[in-house]
N, C-alpha and C positions, 0 to 999 in steps of 0.2 A: 454729277460729278463729281469724284474725290478730287482732293487735292491734289495726289499722287499721280491721277492719271493726267491732269490737268497741266502740270509741271512736265511731265513724259513727253506730251503734245506738244507745250510751246518749245521745249528744247529739240523736238525733231524739226518742227516749223524753222526754228532760226536756223537750226543746220544745214537744212535744205535753202533756205533765201541763201545765207554764207556763200552755198555752193553754187549758186544759179549767178550771185554776184562775181565767186570768182571767173566763172566763164564767160563772164560779159567781159571781162577787162582783159586789156592788154598782156603780151607775155613778161614783158617786164615789169608791169604792174603786181602781175600774177607773182612772179620770181621773189621781189621784195614782200610783198603779204606772205606768203610762204615761208622767209626766212625769219619777217616778224613773227608769226606764229610757233614756228619750230624755236625760236629762240626763247618765247616768252615760258613755252612749253616746259624747256629743258632747266629754265631758272627757278617756276615753280616747282615741279622735280625733284630738283637738288635740292630746297628749302625743304618740302618736304619730307624727304629723306634726312637731311641732314636733323631737324627737329625730333622726329622719329629717333633716331639715333641716341641723339643728347636726351632724351628723356628716359631712355631704358640704361642711357651710362648715371643718370642722377641717378636711379631708383636701385642700379648696382652698387654705386659708391655707399651710397647711403646703406647699404644691406653690412657690406665689408665694415664698415666703421662702426654698426653697432654689433657687427664679432666681435672686431679689437677688440670694444671697451668692454664686451662681456667678457672677453678673456682676460682683460686686463684686473679685472674687478675680482677673477678667480684664482689668480695664477701668482698671488704675492700679499702683500704688505703695504700698507698707505700709513703713511708717516707724517699728516698732515697733509701737504698737494703734493709730497713725494713717495713714487712706485717705486717700492723695491722687491724685484723679483725675486720668487724661490730660490730661482736657479743659480742668484749671484751668493745667497746665502754661504757662507764659508761651514766646512762639515766641524762636528765635534772634535774627530782625531785632526789633529794636522800630523803629515808626516814630517818625518823628523829629519834633518841631511844624514845625505851618506855618510859614512864613517869612512876614512880611506887608512885602510891597514897595510899600509906598505911598510 
């Protein structure tokens, strides 16, 4: 038998044994067992979802940071460690003050 077949068979046998034990215990202990199993399942599934979302958000943040760095490299001038965006540069022709002609 291949390893995958053995694993499936063992998992099925363990599930059947657990269901048999669950049938044999009293109703109070059965309720306790059900609450314990459901509680652990919820904690585990919550952990899986949080871990998945954390990894996705980490990758997204890295992409956004790289995009910001690339924009900074192309949209301005660096003077040492000071970044001066091109949009902040003063135009060559300065508009004069309006003349009061009263």
